[in-house]
N, CA, C and O atoms as a MOPAC input file, in Angstrom:
PM7 MOZYME 1SCF
protein

 N      4.85300 1   -23.29300 1     9.59300 1
 C      6.23900 1   -22.69200 1     9.13100 1
 C      6.54200 1   -23.23300 1     7.84600 1
 O      6.93200 1   -24.38800 1     7.67800 1
 N      6.32100 1   -22.21200 1     6.74100 1
 C      7.00300 1   -22.65100 1     5.75400 1
 C      8.01100 1   -23.17900 1     5.51600 1
 O      9.10100 1   -23.11500 1     6.08400 1
 N      7.59700 1   -23.86200 1     4.44700 1
 C      9.65300 1   -25.07200 1     4.08700 1
 C     10.06500 1   -24.12300 1     2.66500 1
 O      9.58900 1   -24.02500 1     1.53400 1
 N     10.91800 1   -23.66000 1     3.21100 1
 C     12.21800 1   -22.81500 1     1.51700 1
 C     11.94900 1   -23.68200 1     0.57300 1
 O     11.99300 1   -24.87100 1     0.88900 1
 N     11.68400 1   -23.40200 1    -0.49200 1
 C     11.64100 1   -23.92800 1    -1.72100 1
 C     10.17300 1   -24.86200 1    -2.14000 1
 O     10.07100 1   -25.63200 1    -3.09500 1
 N      9.22300 1   -24.56500 1    -1.22800 1
 C      8.10200 1   -25.11000 1    -1.74000 1
 C      7.20700 1   -24.40600 1    -1.38900 1
 O      7.14600 1   -23.74600 1    -0.35200 1
 N      5.87000 1   -24.55500 1    -2.85300 1
 C      4.65700 1   -23.78000 1    -2.93000 1
 C      4.10300 1   -24.26600 1    -1.53000 1
 O      4.34600 1   -25.30500 1    -0.91500 1
 N      2.97700 1   -22.79600 1    -1.09500 1
 C      2.23500 1   -22.66100 1    -0.19700 1
 C      1.07800 1   -22.36100 1    -0.97400 1
 O      1.07200 1   -22.46000 1    -2.20100 1
 N      0.11100 1   -22.00200 1    -0.30600 1
 C     -1.27900 1   -21.57100 1    -0.29700 1
 C     -1.86700 1   -21.05900 1     1.19800 1
 O     -2.19400 1   -21.73900 1     2.17100 1
 N     -1.87600 1   -19.50400 1     0.99400 1
 C     -2.17100 1   -18.63300 1     2.12300 1
 C     -3.48400 1   -18.13200 1     2.12200 1
 O     -3.79600 1   -17.47600 1     1.12800 1
 N     -4.48100 1   -18.31500 1     3.16500 1
 C     -5.72400 1   -18.31200 1     3.43800 1
 C     -5.58700 1   -16.58300 1     3.78300 1
 O     -4.84600 1   -16.22900 1     4.70000 1
 N     -6.02700 1   -16.00300 1     3.32300 1
 C     -6.49300 1   -14.44000 1     3.46400 1
 C     -7.09700 1   -14.64000 1     4.83500 1
 O     -8.08200 1   -15.37200 1     4.93300 1
 N     -6.65000 1   -14.12000 1     5.77000 1
 C     -7.37200 1   -13.83000 1     7.16700 1
 C     -7.70500 1   -11.99100 1     7.64900 1
 O     -7.42700 1   -10.99900 1     6.97600 1
 N     -8.16100 1   -12.02800 1     8.58200 1
 C     -8.47200 1   -10.70100 1     9.38900 1
 C     -7.43500 1    -9.65000 1     8.69800 1
 O     -6.23900 1    -9.92100 1     8.58400 1
 N     -7.99500 1    -8.44300 1     8.25600 1
 C     -7.06800 1    -7.57000 1     8.19100 1
 C     -6.49800 1    -6.60200 1     9.24900 1
 O     -7.29100 1    -6.07600 1    10.03000 1
 N     -5.44800 1    -6.38700 1     9.31400 1
 C     -4.73000 1    -5.42200 1    10.48300 1
 C     -4.76700 1    -4.04400 1     9.74000 1
 O     -4.62100 1    -4.03800 1     8.51800 1
 N     -4.95300 1    -2.89500 1    10.41800 1
 C     -4.73000 1    -1.52300 1     9.69300 1
 C     -3.24300 1    -1.29900 1    10.57000 1
 O     -3.14900 1    -1.30400 1    11.79800 1
 N     -2.20100 1    -1.11800 1     9.65500 1
 C     -0.52800 1    -0.80700 1     9.68300 1
 C     -0.73300 1     0.52900 1     9.69300 1
 O     -1.65500 1     1.30400 1     9.44000 1
 N      0.49800 1     0.58100 1    10.09400 1
 C      0.91500 1     2.23600 1    10.44900 1
 C      0.66500 1     3.33600 1     9.55200 1
 O      0.71600 1     4.48700 1     9.98400 1
 N      0.46600 1     3.15400 1     8.65000 1
 C      0.60100 1     4.02700 1     6.87200 1
 C     -0.78800 1     4.37300 1     7.48800 1
 O     -0.79100 1     5.58200 1     7.72200 1
 N     -2.27000 1     3.65100 1     7.93600 1
 C     -3.59100 1     3.83800 1     8.29400 1
 C     -4.12400 1     2.79000 1     7.12600 1
 O     -5.34900 1     2.89800 1     7.07200 1
 N     -3.69800 1     1.93200 1     6.29000 1
 C     -4.06400 1     1.11500 1     5.53500 1
 C     -4.46000 1    -0.50500 1     5.56200 1
 O     -3.62900 1    -1.40800 1     5.65800 1
 N     -5.41100 1    -0.62300 1     5.49300 1
 C     -5.91100 1    -2.14800 1     6.30800 1
 C     -5.08300 1    -3.17300 1     4.60800 1
 O     -4.84700 1    -2.90300 1     3.43100 1
 N     -4.90900 1    -4.55100 1     5.69400 1
 C     -3.98900 1    -5.21300 1     4.92000 1
 C     -4.25900 1    -6.36600 1     5.21800 1
 O     -3.87300 1    -6.65700 1     6.35000 1
 N     -4.87300 1    -7.33000 1     4.56500 1
 C     -5.04600 1    -8.81900 1     4.70600 1
 C     -3.70000 1    -9.89500 1     4.56100 1
 O     -3.10500 1   -10.10600 1     3.50400 1
 N     -3.45300 1   -10.36800 1     5.57600 1
 C     -2.41000 1   -11.54800 1     5.42400 1
 C     -2.26200 1   -11.73100 1     4.02200 1
 O     -3.29200 1   -11.98400 1     3.39800 1
 N     -0.91700 1   -11.63400 1     3.24600 1
 C     -1.08900 1   -12.54900 1     1.73300 1
 C      0.28900 1   -13.30200 1     1.67500 1
 O      0.43000 1   -14.18600 1     2.52000 1
 N      1.18600 1   -13.11000 1     0.91900 1
 C      2.49300 1   -13.49000 1     1.02400 1
 C      3.86500 1   -13.00100 1     1.32900 1
 O      4.55200 1   -12.14800 1     0.76900 1
 N      4.01100 1   -13.50100 1     2.00900 1
 C      5.14800 1   -12.53500 1     2.91800 1
 C      6.54600 1   -13.49800 1     3.31200 1
 O      6.60600 1   -14.64300 1     2.86400 1
 N      7.63900 1   -12.96000 1     4.16400 1
 C      8.44700 1   -14.20500 1     4.77300 1
 C      8.08000 1   -14.99000 1     5.74800 1
 O      8.64000 1   -16.01300 1     6.14200 1
 N      6.73900 1   -14.29000 1     6.28500 1
 C      6.26600 1   -14.95700 1     7.59300 1
 C      5.12400 1   -15.91800 1     6.93400 1
 O      4.70000 1   -16.91600 1     7.51500 1
 N      4.80200 1   -15.61000 1     6.00400 1
 C      3.48200 1   -16.68900 1     5.85000 1
 C      3.66300 1   -17.77500 1     4.87900 1
 O      2.96400 1   -18.78700 1     4.83300 1
 N      4.93100 1   -17.41600 1     3.88600 1
 C      5.32100 1   -17.84500 1     3.15600 1
 C      6.72800 1   -18.76500 1     2.71100 1
 O      6.93100 1   -19.72400 1     1.96700 1
 N      7.34800 1   -18.12200 1     3.37600 1
 C      8.88000 1   -17.57800 1     3.17600 1
 C      9.33800 1   -17.48300 1     2.25500 1
 O     10.28200 1   -18.11000 1     1.77400 1
 N      8.33200 1   -16.13400 1     1.59700 1
 C      9.19400 1   -15.63700 1     0.47600 1
 C     10.16900 1   -14.80400 1     1.17800 1
 O     10.12400 1   -14.25300 1     2.27800 1
 N     11.41300 1   -14.87000 1    -0.09700 1
 C     12.76000 1   -13.97900 1     0.37200 1
 C     12.54300 1   -12.60800 1    -0.46100 1
 O     13.29000 1   -11.75600 1     0.02000 1
 N     11.69700 1   -12.03100 1    -1.66600 1
 C     12.05900 1   -10.73900 1    -2.23200 1
 C     10.97000 1   -10.31400 1    -2.38700 1
 O     10.92600 1    -9.18200 1    -2.86800 1
 N      9.58300 1   -11.02600 1    -2.05200 1
 C      7.84000 1   -10.31100 1    -2.17600 1
 C      7.13200 1   -10.19100 1    -0.87600 1
 O      7.56700 1   -10.94300 1    -0.00400 1
 N      6.45000 1    -9.66200 1    -0.64700 1
 C      5.62900 1    -8.94400 1    -0.37900 1
 C      4.25000 1    -8.96700 1    -1.19500 1
 O      4.28700 1    -8.26700 1    -2.20700 1
 N      2.87800 1    -9.72100 1    -0.92400 1
 C      1.67500 1    -9.45500 1    -1.85900 1
 C      0.79700 1    -9.36600 1    -0.85800 1
 O      0.92100 1   -10.23400 1     0.00700 1
 N     -0.25900 1    -8.38900 1    -0.67700 1
 C     -1.32500 1    -8.30400 1     0.23900 1
 C     -2.39600 1    -7.66600 1    -0.69200 1
 O     -2.26100 1    -6.99600 1    -1.71600 1
 N     -3.74500 1    -8.17300 1     0.12700 1
 C     -4.75200 1    -7.46200 1    -0.46000 1
 C     -5.01500 1    -6.10700 1     0.70000 1
 O     -5.24200 1    -6.18200 1     1.90700 1
 N     -4.93400 1    -5.32300 1     0.13500 1
 C     -5.38100 1    -3.86100 1     0.77100 1
 C     -6.76200 1    -3.42900 1     0.57000 1
 O     -7.52400 1    -3.75800 1    -0.33900 1
 N     -7.07900 1    -2.23500 1     2.06200 1
 C     -8.00900 1    -1.73800 1     1.40900 1
 C     -8.29600 1    -0.24800 1     2.37000 1
 O     -8.09400 1    -0.30900 1     3.58300 1
 N     -8.71800 1     0.91500 1     1.80800 1
 C     -8.98700 1     1.87400 1     2.57500 1
 C    -10.46900 1     2.57300 1     2.38100 1
 O    -10.95500 1     2.86100 1     1.28700 1
 N    -10.90500 1     2.72400 1     3.28900 1
 C    -12.64700 1     3.11100 1     3.61800 1
 C    -12.81800 1     4.11100 1     2.97000 1
 O    -11.79800 1     4.77300 1     2.78500 1
 N    -14.08500 1     4.63000 1     2.38000 1
 C    -14.60000 1     6.14300 1     1.99900 1
 C    -13.92100 1     6.92200 1     2.58300 1
 O    -13.47200 1     6.83300 1     3.72600 1
 N    -13.80500 1     7.74700 1     1.81900 1
 C    -13.05800 1     9.10300 1     2.60000 1
 C    -11.76100 1     9.16200 1     3.31500 1
 O    -11.58100 1    10.10900 1     4.08100 1
 N    -10.84000 1     8.27300 1     3.16200 1
 C     -9.86400 1     7.86600 1     4.36100 1
 C     -8.85000 1     8.29000 1     3.60400 1
 O     -8.85800 1     8.19200 1     2.37700 1
 N     -7.84900 1     8.82200 1     4.31900 1
 C     -6.56800 1     8.98600 1     4.05400 1
 C     -5.73700 1     8.81100 1     4.37700 1
 O     -5.66300 1     9.23500 1     5.53100 1
 N     -4.43700 1     8.15500 1     3.90600 1
 C     -3.51700 1     7.39800 1     4.85600 1
 C     -2.35200 1     8.33500 1     5.04700 1
 O     -2.23400 1     9.47600 1     4.60000 1
 N     -1.48300 1     7.62100 1     5.82200 1
 C     -0.19700 1     8.29100 1     6.40500 1
 C      0.78400 1     8.79300 1     4.94100 1
 O      0.55100 1     8.47000 1     3.77600 1
 N      1.56400 1     9.39600 1     5.29400 1
 C      2.73800 1     9.73400 1     4.41800 1
 C      4.16800 1     8.67600 1     5.20000 1
 O      4.70000 1     8.69600 1     6.31000 1
 N      4.39400 1     7.76000 1     3.83700 1
 C      5.57300 1     7.32700 1     4.23900 1
 C      6.25900 1     6.87700 1     3.04300 1
 O      5.89600 1     7.55700 1     2.08300 1
 N      7.20400 1     5.89500 1     2.69800 1
 C      7.87500 1     5.19700 1     1.71300 1
 C      8.59800 1     3.93500 1     2.25300 1
 O      8.77200 1     3.58600 1     3.42000 1
 N      8.92500 1     3.41900 1     1.23800 1
 C      9.17800 1     2.14900 1     1.72500 1
 C     10.96700 1     1.90800 1     1.15100 1
 O     11.44100 1     1.93800 1     0.01500 1
 N     11.69700 1     1.64200 1     2.67800 1
 C     13.21800 1     2.33300 1     1.97200 1
 C     14.05300 1     0.94300 1     1.11400 1
 O     14.55700 1    -0.04600 1     1.64800 1
 N     13.98800 1     1.26600 1    -0.31100 1
 C     14.88600 1     0.37600 1    -1.25400 1
 C     13.87900 1    -0.63300 1    -1.91400 1
 O     14.14500 1    -1.47000 1    -2.77600 1
 N     12.52800 1    -0.34600 1    -1.26000 1
 C     11.95500 1    -1.42400 1    -1.95000 1
 C     10.49000 1    -0.64600 1    -2.82200 1
 O      9.69800 1     0.22900 1    -2.47400 1
 N     10.63700 1    -1.46800 1    -4.07500 1
 C      9.49100 1    -0.65900 1    -5.16600 1
 C      8.23400 1    -1.20300 1    -5.10700 1
 O      8.17800 1    -2.43200 1    -5.13000 1
 N      6.90200 1    -0.39300 1    -5.01600 1
 C      5.71600 1    -1.08200 1    -4.59600 1
 C      5.04700 1    -1.27400 1    -6.33000 1
 O      5.45500 1    -0.65900 1    -7.31500 1
 N      4.13900 1    -2.11400 1    -6.30000 1
 C      3.21600 1    -1.95900 1    -7.49000 1
 C      1.50600 1    -2.31300 1    -6.86400 1
 O      1.23400 1    -2.99700 1    -5.87700 1
 N      0.68000 1    -1.71400 1    -7.65200 1
 C     -0.52000 1    -1.56500 1    -7.16900 1
 C     -1.90900 1    -1.86600 1    -8.03200 1
 O     -2.22300 1    -1.11200 1    -8.95300 1
 N     -2.59100 1    -2.83600 1    -7.72900 1
 C     -3.35500 1    -2.93300 1    -8.80400 1
 C     -4.66200 1    -2.89700 1    -8.15600 1
 O     -4.93000 1    -3.42100 1    -7.07500 1
 N     -5.59600 1    -2.11300 1    -9.04300 1
 C     -7.10600 1    -1.27800 1    -7.68800 1
 C     -8.57600 1    -2.79700 1    -8.72700 1
 O     -9.09400 1    -3.07600 1    -9.80800 1
 N     -8.50800 1    -3.11900 1    -7.57900 1
 C     -9.87300 1    -4.10400 1    -8.02100 1
 C    -10.84400 1    -3.12800 1    -7.96600 1
 O    -11.65600 1    -3.12500 1    -8.89200 1
 N    -10.97900 1    -2.09600 1    -6.88900 1
 C    -12.54000 1    -1.89200 1    -6.58600 1
 C    -11.96000 1    -0.13800 1    -6.34600 1
 O    -10.86000 1     0.23300 1    -5.93800 1
 N    -12.96000 1     0.56100 1    -6.70100 1
 C    -12.71400 1     2.13700 1    -6.63800 1
 C    -11.74700 1     3.20000 1    -7.38000 1
 O    -11.46600 1     3.53600 1    -8.53100 1
 N    -11.52400 1     3.41600 1    -6.52500 1
 C    -10.61700 1     5.15500 1    -7.07300 1
 C     -9.69800 1     5.32700 1    -5.71100 1
 O     -9.80000 1     5.22400 1    -4.48800 1
 N     -8.73600 1     5.65600 1    -6.73200 1
 C     -7.62600 1     6.14700 1    -5.52900 1
 C     -6.55200 1     7.24300 1    -5.95700 1
 O     -5.86800 1     7.20100 1    -6.98000 1
 N     -6.53400 1     8.31800 1    -4.89300 1
 C     -5.34800 1     9.50500 1    -5.30900 1
 C     -4.49900 1     8.93800 1    -4.14800 1
 O     -4.71600 1     8.50300 1    -3.01700 1
 N     -3.02800 1     9.22300 1    -5.25300 1
 C     -1.70800 1     8.97900 1    -4.72500 1
 C     -0.99200 1    10.37500 1    -4.78800 1
 O     -0.81600 1    10.94500 1    -5.86500 1
 N     -0.61700 1    10.86000 1    -3.68200 1
 C      0.08200 1    12.16800 1    -4.20300 1
 C      1.79900 1    11.35700 1    -3.45400 1
 O      2.03500 1    10.52300 1    -2.58000 1
 N      2.53800 1    12.09000 1    -4.28700 1
 C      3.99800 1    11.63300 1    -3.99000 1
 C      5.33300 1    12.54100 1    -4.46500 1
 O      5.44800 1    13.55400 1    -5.15500 1
 N      5.81200 1    12.10500 1    -4.10800 1
 C      7.36200 1    13.37600 1    -4.21800 1
 C      7.73900 1    13.78800 1    -2.35600 1
 O      7.21700 1    13.64300 1    -1.25000 1
 N      8.81600 1    14.28500 1    -2.89400 1
 C      9.12300 1    14.63100 1    -1.63600 1
 C      8.70100 1    15.76200 1    -0.87400 1
 O      9.06700 1    15.88600 1     0.29400 1
 N      7.89900 1    16.66800 1    -1.48200 1
 C      6.86900 1    17.48500 1    -0.68500 1
 C      5.72700 1    16.89400 1    -0.65300 1
 O      4.83000 1    17.50300 1    -0.06900 1
 N      5.35400 1    15.33700 1    -1.35600 1
 C      3.81000 1    15.33500 1    -1.95400 1
 C      3.21400 1    16.08700 1    -2.69300 1
 O      2.00000 1    16.27000 1    -2.61300 1
 N      4.42000 1    16.97800 1    -4.03500 1
 C      3.79900 1    17.70500 1    -4.68000 1
 C      2.94600 1    17.09000 1    -6.03100 1
 O      2.27300 1    17.79000 1    -6.78700 1
 N      3.10600 1    15.84900 1    -6.13000 1
 C      2.60200 1    15.22800 1    -7.30300 1
 C      1.67300 1    14.35900 1    -7.00800 1
 O      1.62300 1    13.63900 1    -6.01000 1
 N      0.51600 1    14.46500 1    -8.37700 1
 C     -0.62600 1    13.86700 1    -7.76600 1
 C     -1.04200 1    12.31900 1    -8.84500 1
 O     -0.65300 1    12.59700 1    -9.98000 1
 N     -1.35600 1    11.59900 1    -8.83800 1
 C     -2.03300 1    10.63900 1    -9.49700 1
 C     -3.66500 1    10.23300 1    -8.94900 1
 O     -4.07800 1    10.30100 1    -7.79100 1
 N     -4.26800 1     9.88500 1    -9.93000 1
 C     -5.38500 1     9.10500 1   -10.05300 1
 C     -5.14500 1     7.87700 1   -10.29900 1
 O     -4.08800 1     7.59200 1   -10.86100 1
 N     -6.26800 1     6.64600 1    -9.85700 1
 C     -6.12300 1     5.57700 1   -10.34600 1
 C     -7.43900 1     4.60500 1    -9.99100 1
 O     -7.67400 1     4.31000 1    -8.82000 1
 N     -8.15900 1     4.19800 1   -10.93500 1
 C     -9.41500 1     3.78900 1   -11.00100 1
 C     -9.29000 1     2.16700 1   -10.79200 1
 O     -8.20400 1     1.66900 1   -10.49500 1
 N    -10.39200 1     1.43100 1   -10.95500 1
 C    -10.65000 1    -0.13300 1   -10.93700 1
 C    -10.28700 1    -0.41600 1   -12.36100 1
 O    -10.84900 1    -0.02800 1   -13.38500 1
 N     -8.97100 1    -1.35700 1   -12.17600 1
 C     -8.62500 1    -1.89900 1   -13.69300 1
 C     -7.06400 1    -1.56700 1   -13.59900 1
 O     -6.14800 1    -2.24100 1   -14.07100 1
 N     -6.96100 1    -0.21800 1   -12.78500 1
 C     -5.43700 1     0.39800 1   -13.45400 1
 C     -4.32800 1    -0.24400 1   -12.18000 1
 O     -4.63500 1    -0.48200 1   -11.01200 1
 N     -3.01300 1    -0.41700 1   -12.81900 1
 C     -1.76400 1    -0.57300 1   -12.46800 1
 C     -1.16900 1     0.78100 1   -11.89100 1
 O     -1.13000 1     1.80100 1   -12.57800 1
 N     -0.65100 1     0.71800 1   -10.42500 1
 C      0.02700 1     1.81400 1   -10.11500 1
 C      1.91500 1     1.49000 1   -10.06100 1
 O      2.00200 1     0.26800 1    -9.93300 1
 N      2.78200 1     1.85400 1   -10.08900 1
 C      4.36600 1     2.09400 1    -9.76000 1
 C      4.79600 1     3.08100 1    -8.94300 1
 O      4.73100 1     4.29200 1    -9.15500 1
 N      5.33600 1     2.39900 1    -7.79400 1
 C      5.79700 1     3.31800 1    -6.43600 1
 C      7.59000 1     3.41500 1    -6.63500 1
 O      7.96300 1     2.33500 1    -6.17700 1
 N      8.53800 1     3.99800 1    -6.98100 1
 C      9.73900 1     3.29400 1    -6.97000 1
 C      9.82200 1     3.63200 1    -5.38400 1
 O      9.22100 1     4.36200 1    -4.59600 1
 N     10.91700 1     2.68400 1    -5.34500 1
 C     11.55500 1     3.04800 1    -4.27000 1
 C     11.95800 1     4.04700 1    -3.76100 1
 O     12.23800 1     4.81400 1    -4.68200 1
 N     12.18400 1     4.56500 1    -2.69100 1
 C     12.62800 1     5.77600 1    -1.88700 1
 C     11.38300 1     6.66900 1    -1.85700 1
 O     11.44800 1     7.54000 1    -0.99000 1
 N     10.33200 1     6.66300 1    -2.55000 1
 C      9.40300 1     7.80900 1    -2.94500 1
 C      8.07000 1     8.11600 1    -1.86200 1
 O      7.03800 1     7.45300 1    -1.76300 1
 N      8.48700 1     9.40300 1    -1.06400 1
 C      7.03200 1     9.76200 1    -0.35100 1
 C      6.17400 1     9.63700 1    -0.84000 1
 O      5.98000 1    10.30900 1    -1.85300 1
 N      5.12700 1     8.64300 1    -0.35400 1
 C      3.73500 1     8.57000 1    -1.32300 1
 C      2.46200 1     8.71400 1     0.05400 1
 O      2.64400 1     8.28700 1     1.19400 1
 N      1.39200 1     9.31500 1    -0.36300 1
 C      0.21000 1     8.93700 1     0.75300 1
 C     -0.91100 1     8.74400 1     0.10000 1
 O     -1.35400 1     9.63100 1    -0.63000 1
 N     -1.44400 1     7.74600 1     0.23400 1
 C     -2.79900 1     7.33000 1    -0.66700 1
 C     -4.30000 1     7.74700 1     0.26300 1
 O     -4.61800 1     7.69800 1     1.45100 1
 N     -4.76000 1     8.03600 1    -0.61600 1
 C     -6.30500 1     8.33900 1    -0.15600 1
 C     -7.47400 1     8.34300 1    -0.97500 1
 O     -7.45700 1     8.88200 1    -2.08200 1
 N     -8.49500 1     7.77800 1    -0.51100 1
 C     -9.86400 1     7.37100 1    -1.07300 1
 C    -10.41800 1     8.09800 1    -1.61400 1
 O    -10.92700 1     8.90700 1    -0.83800 1
 N    -10.68000 1     8.33500 1    -2.85400 1
 C    -11.13000 1     9.03700 1    -3.73800 1
 C    -12.91000 1     9.48000 1    -3.03300 1
 O    -13.52500 1    10.52100 1    -2.79900 1
 N    -13.14400 1     8.15900 1    -2.92500 1
 C    -14.86800 1     8.46300 1    -2.87600 1
 C    -15.33900 1     8.30900 1    -1.34600 1
 O    -14.93400 1     7.41400 1    -0.60400 1
 N    -16.26400 1     9.32500 1    -0.97800 1
 C    -16.62200 1     9.29700 1     0.20200 1
 C    -18.15800 1     8.32200 1     0.88400 1
 O    -18.93100 1     8.45500 1     1.83300 1
 N    -17.90800 1     7.01800 1    -0.65000 1
 C    -19.12000 1     6.06900 1    -0.22400 1
 C    -18.62700 1     4.69700 1    -0.26000 1
 O    -18.87400 1     3.94800 1     0.68500 1
 N    -17.89100 1     4.26700 1    -1.35500 1
 C    -17.18100 1     3.25700 1    -1.69100 1
 C    -15.48200 1     3.13700 1    -1.14100 1
 O    -14.67200 1     4.00000 1    -1.47700 1
 N    -15.17700 1     2.22100 1    -0.46200 1
 C    -13.91700 1     1.40500 1    -0.28700 1
 C    -12.93400 1     1.34200 1    -1.61100 1
 O    -13.24400 1     0.89300 1    -2.71400 1
 N    -11.91200 1     1.80100 1    -1.29000 1
 C    -10.65400 1     1.26800 1    -2.39100 1
 C    -10.24500 1    -0.22400 1    -1.75500 1
 O    -10.03700 1    -0.46800 1    -0.56600 1
 N    -10.19200 1    -1.12700 1    -2.85400 1
 C     -9.79000 1    -2.68100 1    -2.62700 1
 C     -8.92000 1    -2.84200 1    -3.69000 1
 O     -9.24800 1    -2.81100 1    -4.87600 1
 N     -7.72200 1    -3.02800 1    -3.22000 1
 C     -6.05500 1    -2.81800 1    -3.81600 1
 C     -5.13600 1    -4.28300 1    -3.68100 1
 O     -4.88800 1    -4.96300 1    -2.68600 1
 N     -4.84900 1    -4.41400 1    -4.74700 1
 C     -3.84600 1    -5.89300 1    -4.82200 1
 C     -2.44300 1    -4.72900 1    -4.61200 1
 O     -2.31500 1    -3.61500 1    -5.12100 1
 N     -1.58800 1    -5.40500 1    -3.75800 1
 C     -0.03400 1    -4.15900 1    -2.98900 1
 C      0.86700 1    -5.35100 1    -3.36800 1
 O      0.81300 1    -6.26100 1    -2.53900 1
 N      1.63400 1    -5.55500 1    -4.35800 1
 C      3.23700 1    -6.21700 1    -4.11800 1
 C      4.07600 1    -5.50400 1    -3.96300 1
 O      4.04800 1    -4.41700 1    -4.54000 1
 N      5.17400 1    -5.86900 1    -3.09100 1
 C      6.60200 1    -4.81100 1    -2.97200 1
 C      7.62000 1    -5.86800 1    -2.84500 1
 O      7.45400 1    -6.90700 1    -2.20500 1
 N      8.79300 1    -5.50700 1    -3.56200 1
 C      9.71800 1    -6.02700 1    -3.44300 1
 C     10.61300 1    -6.38100 1    -1.85700 1
 O     11.69200 1    -6.95400 1    -2.00600 1
 N     10.22900 1    -6.08800 1    -0.56700 1
 C      9.98900 1    -6.59700 1     0.38800 1
 C      9.07900 1    -7.83000 1     0.76000 1
 O      7.94100 1    -8.14500 1     0.41300 1
 N     10.35000 1    -8.61800 1     1.90300 1
 C      9.61500 1    -9.83900 1     1.67900 1
 C      8.50900 1    -9.59900 1     3.22200 1
 O      7.47300 1   -10.21400 1     3.47700 1
 N      9.09400 1    -8.64500 1     3.94100 1
 C      8.20400 1    -8.16800 1     5.09500 1
 C      6.97200 1    -7.64100 1     4.49800 1
 O      6.64800 1    -7.28400 1     3.36500 1
 N      6.23100 1    -7.73500 1     5.97100 1
 C      4.88700 1    -7.01200 1     5.67600 1
 C      5.09400 1    -5.58500 1     5.73900 1
 O      4.72000 1    -4.72900 1     4.93800 1
 N      5.80400 1    -5.44400 1     6.90700 1
 C      5.91300 1    -3.88800 1     7.12900 1
 C      7.34900 1    -3.05000 1     7.31800 1
 O      7.32800 1    -1.82200 1     7.41000 1
 N      8.57700 1    -3.79700 1     7.36800 1
 C      9.57000 1    -3.42400 1     7.92800 1
 C     10.51000 1    -2.30300 1     7.23000 1
 O     11.27600 1    -1.51600 1     7.78600 1
 N     10.20100 1    -2.47600 1     5.71300 1
 C     10.81700 1    -1.23000 1     5.15600 1
 C      9.73200 1    -0.02800 1     5.09700 1
 O      9.73800 1     0.65000 1     4.07000 1
 N      9.03800 1     0.21000 1     5.85600 1
 C      8.19200 1     1.55100 1     5.46300 1
 C      8.26900 1     2.03600 1     6.81800 1
 O      8.09500 1     1.49300 1     7.90900 1
 N      8.66500 1     3.54500 1     6.35300 1
 C      8.97900 1     4.69200 1     7.03300 1
 C      8.13200 1     5.49900 1     7.07200 1
 O      7.73200 1     6.08100 1     6.06300 1
 N      7.52300 1     5.77500 1     8.66200 1
 C      6.58000 1     7.37600 1     8.33100 1
 C      6.89600 1     8.39400 1     8.05900 1
 O      8.08100 1     8.60800 1     8.31400 1
 N      6.19700 1     9.44900 1     7.48900 1
 C      6.55000 1    10.54800 1     7.27400 1
 C      6.22200 1    11.95100 1     7.81500 1
 O      6.25200 1    12.97400 1     7.13100 1
 N      5.82100 1    11.86700 1     9.47000 1
 C      4.44800 1    13.01300 1     9.61200 1
 C      4.72600 1    14.04200 1     9.26600 1
 O      3.71400 1    14.72500 1     9.10400 1
 N      6.20500 1    14.88100 1     8.91200 1
 C      6.39800 1    15.91000 1     8.46900 1
 C      5.48700 1    16.51700 1     7.39300 1
 O      5.08800 1    17.66800 1     7.22200 1
 N      5.26800 1    15.26900 1     6.66400 1
 C      4.60500 1    15.43600 1     5.30400 1
 C      2.52100 1    15.44700 1     5.72500 1
 O      1.66500 1    16.15700 1     5.19700 1
 N      2.38800 1    14.64900 1     6.54600 1
 C      0.96800 1    14.42900 1     6.99800 1
 C      0.33800 1    16.03400 1     7.42200 1
 O      0.85400 1    16.86000 1     8.17400 1
 N     -0.90400 1    16.12600 1     6.68200 1
 C     -1.61200 1    17.38900 1     6.65900 1
 C     -1.15700 1    18.63300 1     6.63000 1
 O     -1.30700 1    19.51300 1     7.47800 1
 N     -0.31700 1    18.68400 1     5.12000 1
 C     -0.34800 1    19.41000 1     3.83300 1
 C     -1.32500 1    19.99300 1     3.63600 1
 O     -2.34900 1    19.33400 1     3.45400 1
 N     -1.39400 1    21.79500 1     3.58700 1
 C     -2.38000 1    22.12000 1     2.81600 1
 C     -2.72100 1    21.62800 1     1.66100 1
 O     -3.93300 1    21.47600 1     1.50300 1
 N     -1.97600 1    21.30600 1     0.72900 1
 C     -2.43300 1    21.27900 1    -0.59800 1
 C     -2.77500 1    20.10100 1    -0.77200 1
 O     -3.43000 1    19.94200 1    -1.80200 1
 N     -2.51900 1    18.82400 1     0.07500 1
 C     -2.99200 1    17.87900 1    -0.09700 1
 C     -4.23100 1    17.40800 1     0.60700 1
 O     -4.29800 1    16.88500 1     1.71900 1
 N     -5.28000 1    17.70600 1    -0.30000 1
 C     -6.87000 1    17.56200 1    -0.55700 1
 C     -7.59400 1    16.93200 1    -1.30400 1
 O     -6.95200 1    16.62300 1    -2.30800 1
 N     -8.59900 1    16.58100 1    -1.33900 1
 C     -9.62800 1    15.84700 1    -1.97800 1
 C     -9.94000 1    16.75400 1    -2.91500 1
 O    -10.21200 1    17.90500 1    -2.57100 1
 N     -9.94800 1    16.39600 1    -4.16200 1
 C    -10.22600 1    17.12600 1    -5.39700 1
 C    -10.64800 1    16.17800 1    -6.55800 1
 O    -10.91600 1    16.64100 1    -7.66600 1

């Protein structure tokens, strides 16, 4: 168990697929490091995969693309779309519905993800009514 106020090293472990369909390796969180305001993880999305629409209540997220090309649909009806490639940073404001997609059908996406929630996924709210929208397609 981490001790408050102490620096710790966290070894990356086996990835787990979270409720949004994205695999995450344990990183820095309240459980692993005693973090009070930060969660930092290594995430992967396999070739051709589309995550599930979700938002993080009251928490901002930031991504750094280590490998691959991601498409992020966002907005109240996932009406907006951005693309990010290796070396790009992405900012997702708190309470913003979004859905990640791997733009490649052959290569995985590898991302570093930081969120202002020290818990690994407690602030995640799935938005199943936004999954499968006809305009959210691979382009």
